[in-house]
N, C-alpha and C positions, 0 to 999 in steps of 0.2 A: 468526601464520603468515606466513612470508616467501614471496612469489611465486617460483615456479621460473622458470628461463629460458624466455622465450616461444618457442614453436615457430614457425619461419618458413617451412617448406616444407609443401606439401600441406595447407592449412587445411581443416577439415571443412566440407562444405556445410551451410547454415543456412536454415531457414524462419523469417522474421520474421512474427509474427502480430499483427494489429491488430483489435480488436473495437470497433465504433463505433456510435453512433446520434445523429442530429440535430446533428452538429458538423462540417459540411463544411469550414469555414475552418481549424479546428484540425487536422483530418485532412490537409488539403492541405499545411500547414506541416510536419507530421511526415513525410509521404511525400517531400517535397523533401529533407529531411535524410537519410532512409533511402536514397535513390537516390545520395547522395554518399559512401557509406561507403568508407573506406580498408581494404578487406578483400579478400584475394587469392582466397578460396574462392568457390564458387557461392552466390549469395544469392537466395532466393525471398521475395517479399513477398506475403502473403495477407491481404486485408482482408475481414472478416466484418461485414457491416452489417445491423442490424435496421431494415428500412424497407419501406414499401409502394410506394415510388417509387424503384426502383433507379437509381443513377447511377454506373456503373463508372469509377473513376479510371484514367487511362492508365498503362501500364507495370507493372501489378500484376495478380495473380490476384484475382478478386472473387467473393465468395459472399454474395449477398443472402438474407436470411431475413425472412419476414413478421413484422410486429409482433404478437406474442402475449403479451408481458410474461412470458416464461418465466425471465427473470433472466440475469445476465451469465455464470453458470456454464454455461448451455446454449450460449451463443455461444462460450465458451472451449473447450468440448468439441468443438464442430464444427470449430473452428480447428485443434486438434492432430490431430484425426482426418483432416482433409483436407490436412495438411502433407505435403510431398514428402520432406523430409529428416529424418534421425534426431535432429538438434539443432533444437529449437524455441525461439524467443525471443518473449516477450510484451513489448509496450510499449504504454502507454496513448496514446490519440489526442490528449490534451492535453499531451504531452511534446515537448520539442525535444532533439535529440542532436547531439553533435559528430561529425566524420568518423571519429574513432578509437574511438567508443563500442562498436561491435560487436566489433571486434578485442579490446578489453580485456575485454568481458563474457564472451566464449567462451574466452579463454585458459586458464582453469582446467581445461577439459575435456581438456587434454593428459594429465591424470591420469585413468585409466579408472575410478577409484573415486569421482570427483566426479559426482554425479547432477543437481545443480541449483546455480544461482548467482543471487544478487541483486546488482544494481549500486546505486550511491549515488543519492540524490535531493536536489535543492535547488530553488530557485525562480528564475524568470527575472529579469534586470535590470529595474528599474523597478517591482518588486513593492512593494505598500504595506507599511507597518509591521506591520499586522495579519497580512498574508500571511507576512511574515518570522517573526512570532511563531509562526505555525502550524508552520513547518519547524523552528524552534528547539525546539519541544515534541515533535518526532519524528513529525510527520504530513505526508504519508503515507509509508509504507515506511521509517520511521525518520528521515526528513528529514535536514536538515543535521547534526542532533545525532549521528546514527549515523556519518556521514561523518567528522566531526571527531574523535570519540572513537575511531574505528578507527585514526587516526594513520598512514594509508597502508598498513596491513597487511591482508592477507586474513584473514578470521576465520571459524572454524567457526560455523554457525548452525542454528537450526531455524525461523527466521522468514524467509520469502520472500514478497514481494509481487509480484504479476504486473504491476504498473505498469512494472517494469524487471527482467525475469528471464529466465533460460534454463534449460531442462531437457532431459535426454535423453527423447525421445519414449517410449521403452520404459519408463522409470521412471513416467511419468504413466499409461501403460496398465496397468502392474502394480498401481496403486492403484485402478483403475476410473475414473480421471479426476476431474474436479471434481464435487463433490456438488451436485446440482440442488436439494436441499432448502434450501440456503443461498441463498434467493432475494434476500435483502437485503444480501448481501455476506459476506465471511469465507470464501468457498470456497477462496481461495488459502492462507489460514492453515491450513485443514484439510489441504489437499493437501501442503503443506510438511511438516507433522508426519508424514504417512504415508510420504512419500518418504524422510524422514530415518531411518525405520526400516530402509530398504534400503541406504543408503549415505550419502555425505558431501554436505552442502550448505555453500556458502561465501558470505560477503558480500565483494564486491570494490568498495571505495569509489571507485576511480578510474574505473569504468565509469559515469559520471555522466549523469543526465538532468536537465533543468530542467522541473519539473512546475508547471503553472499553479496558483497558490493561489486560494482562494475570495476573490473581490474584495469581497464584501458580507457584512455580519454575518448577514443572512438566509440566505445560501448556506451559511455556516459552521454555522449552527443546523440547517438541514435535513440537512446531511451527517452531523452527529453524532447527530441523532435516528435517522437511518438506521443508523448504526453501533450504536447501542443496541439497535435492533430486531434487527439482525443477530446481536448477541451472544446475545440471548435465544432466537432461532431456532436457533442452533447448540446451545445447552444443551437446548432442548426436543426437538431431533432426536437428541440424544445423540451428536453428532459430535465433542465435545471432552471432555477429562477433568476430574477434580475440581479440578485446580490452576487451571483457567481460571475455574471457578465461584467459587473463593476470590478470584481477581483481581477479578471483577466486584463482589463484595461490598466488597472493600477500596477499589475505585475509585469507589464510589458516593458522591457528594457529598450526595445526599438522605439517606442513612442517617447520615452525619456530622451533618447539620443536625438530624435527629430526635434523635440522641444528645445534641447540645448543648441542644436544647429541653428534654429530660427533666432534664438536670443543672441547667438554669437555674432550675427550680422550687426547688431548695435553695441554689444558689450565685449566683443573680442573673445579672448580665451577664457574669460572668467566663468561662463556657464559650464564649459567643459571641465575646468578644474573643480568646480563645486560638485558637479555630477560624479566625477571619478572619486574625489576625496570622500564625498558623502556615501558613495556605494561601498567603499572599502571600510570606512569607520563603522557604518551601520551593520555590515556583515559581521565584523569582529565584536561589536557591542552586543548584538543579539545572541551570539554564541559564547559570551564571556564566561558562562557557567561551566564550560568545558575545561577551563583552566583549573577548576577545583576537582576534576575527575582524574585520579591517578592513572587509570588505564588508557586515557586518551593521549596520544603523542602530541607534543607541542607543535611539531611540524604540521599536523592535521589542522590545528586552529589557525596557524599562519596561512595555510592554503585555502581557507574557507572563501575569501573573496574571489580567488581564481576559479574555484569549482562553481561558486554561485554565478559568476559571469558566464561560464560555459553553459550551465543549466538554463539561464535566462535567454541567452542568444539562441540556443537550440530550440527552446520552447517557442520562441517567436518565429523561427523558421518553420516549425511544424504548423503553427497557426496560419502563417501566410500560405503555406502549401495547401492546407485544407480550404482556406478562403478562396484561393485561385481555382481549385477544383470545383468548389460550389458555384462560383461565378460562371465557369465554362459549362457546367451542367444545366444551368438555368438561363443561359444567354439565348 
C-alpha cells in the first residue's frame, strides 16, 4: 500500500498515553523525546503510573494508580478513558522516538476508514548482539524484521502492538477496551483483532521507535515465560480463535522434542540430528535478510538460533505453568 500525500493543514489533536511502573529513568528519556515532537496539532501527554509513591513529571497530565497488580490492560483502559482527544497514541516507557515519529504515526488517519496504526520497532545503538537477535526474530511488535520486509510500504494488518500504536478512541470503546482477563499480556493482540472487524488497521514502518532490548539472558527468559503464560491465559479465557491455538501447538519446541524422542526409539539419533539441524538452518534462513543490513552486527545473526531456542523453551515453560495452574484450579 503506497502512502497517500500527507495532510499539512489542521492536524488532528492527539493524546499520547504512557503506562509505566518503576522505571523513572526510562520514562524521563521518553518524555523528553515526546516534548520535542515536530507536530503542528495539539498534543496531550498522559502518564498513567502504577505506584504507591506518586511523583508527577513536569509538563504532562499525570494519573497515579495504587499498586494492586491488576495488569497492564487495566492501566491501558484508564489511559484511553481519561484521554482528551479522539486520536490516542500508545508508546512504551522504554522506547525512544525521533521528532518526526508522531507525525508519521498518525498520518494514515487522513483516511477516515483507518481505525488503528502500528509503527516500526528496532533497538537503540549500542545494543548487544543478543538484543539485536531479538529484534531480528521479530520481537517485540515485529521488530526490525517487520520493518525491513515492509520495504517502506504501508501494509494492511491485524497485528498491532501498543508499544508503538495509535487508535481512534471510539474504535477502542466500541470493542469494550482492553480485556483485563489478559493479565499476563496479549491484551493488545486481542484488541487489534476486534478493531480489525470494524475497519482498517495499518503497519507504518517509518514511524519508528527504538525499544530497549533485554540486556541479560535471564531477562529474556522471564519475558518469554510470561509470553507463554499469556498465550495460555488467552486460550483459557476464550479470547482468541482456533487459529491461534494451532499456532501455539506448531510453535512448541517441547512438543517437537517429545516427537523426536518417540521416533528415536526406532530410528536412533537421526530424529534428534534432523530436529537440531533443521532448527538452526531454519532460524538462519528466515533471518537471512539481516545480512544485507549494514547496521546489524554479524554476531547477532550468528546468535539467532541460540536466542530462538531460549525464547521457545521459556515460552513452553510459561505455557506449562499456566496449564498446571488451570488444572489445579479446576480439579
